[in-house]
VMD Tcl script that draws the C-alpha trace (Angstrom):
set ca {
  {81.46 18.76 240.49}
  {80.29 16.57 237.57}
  {82.36 16.63 234.52}
  {80.81 15.84 231.34}
  {82.74 14.75 228.13}
  {81.87 15.60 224.71}
  {83.49 14.41 221.50}
  {83.27 16.43 218.22}
  {84.63 15.90 214.74}
  {84.93 19.07 212.48}
  {83.13 19.20 209.25}
  {85.62 19.02 206.43}
  {85.20 22.71 205.40}
  {84.74 23.92 209.05}
  {87.63 25.91 210.44}
  {89.21 24.57 213.55}
  {88.35 27.73 215.54}
  {84.66 27.42 214.47}
  {84.78 23.79 215.38}
  {85.81 24.39 218.77}
  {83.10 27.22 219.26}
  {80.55 24.56 218.15}
  {82.04 22.06 220.44}
  {81.87 24.21 223.49}
  {78.36 25.43 222.64}
  {77.28 21.70 222.23}
  {78.93 20.78 225.55}
  {77.00 23.30 227.28}
  {73.48 22.54 225.55}
  {73.67 26.11 224.28}
  {72.99 27.48 220.69}
  {76.08 28.55 219.16}
  {74.89 32.20 218.44}
  {73.48 32.64 221.99}
  {76.43 31.33 223.84}
  {78.27 33.93 226.01}
  {81.76 32.87 225.42}
  {83.64 34.62 222.72}
  {86.63 32.73 221.38}
  {88.56 35.73 220.26}
  {88.84 36.87 224.04}
  {90.81 33.74 224.95}
  {92.45 32.35 221.84}
  {94.19 33.52 218.88}
  {91.98 31.96 216.06}
  {94.38 32.47 213.20}
  {97.06 30.47 214.92}
  {94.46 27.81 216.09}
  {93.23 27.64 212.41}
  {96.65 27.21 211.34}
  {97.32 23.97 213.21}
  {96.62 20.67 212.00}
  {96.76 21.91 208.20}
  {99.65 19.41 207.40}
  {97.48 16.65 207.66}
  {100.27 14.49 209.05}
  {100.89 15.92 212.34}
  {100.93 13.68 215.38}
  {100.08 16.27 217.92}
  {97.85 17.24 220.95}
  {96.65 20.57 221.88}
  {94.94 21.29 225.43}
  {93.71 24.66 226.64}
  {90.91 25.87 229.24}
  {88.03 27.78 227.81}
  {84.56 28.81 229.01}
  {84.72 26.37 232.00}
  {85.67 23.52 229.72}
  {88.98 21.74 229.03}
  {89.27 21.50 225.24}
  {91.70 18.66 223.91}
  {92.27 18.56 220.32}
  {94.06 15.47 218.95}
  {94.90 14.25 215.29}
  {93.05 11.26 214.15}
  {94.58 8.45 211.93}
  {94.36 10.79 208.87}
  {95.79 13.81 210.80}
  {92.34 15.52 211.02}
  {91.45 17.26 214.34}
  {89.18 15.65 216.84}
  {88.03 17.65 219.65}
  {87.11 16.52 222.98}
  {85.49 18.62 225.64}
  {85.36 18.38 229.30}
  {82.58 20.51 230.75}
  {83.08 21.67 234.16}
  {79.71 23.38 234.68}
}
mol new
graphics top color blue
foreach p $ca { graphics top sphere $p radius 0.5 }
foreach p [lrange $ca 0 end-1] q [lrange $ca 1 end] { graphics top cylinder $p $q radius 0.2 }
display resetview
């Protein structure tokens, strides 16, 4: 099975959960509106959006979603950077 890797940097005003949805859609070459995966079925979006808000956190979050491995790391400013490994 081939694994494709994608990197997604959230827009400044974009919620983390919306950024994950966008990143997964991009990794699967799908339109965000037309993709089958619904984030709320797998993830508590309120809890996800609350992460990385401090801006100085040194943390990594990794989870499986819609045949992907999602990894969220804080960059040097503490902003989330999303990496997607697509397993389709």
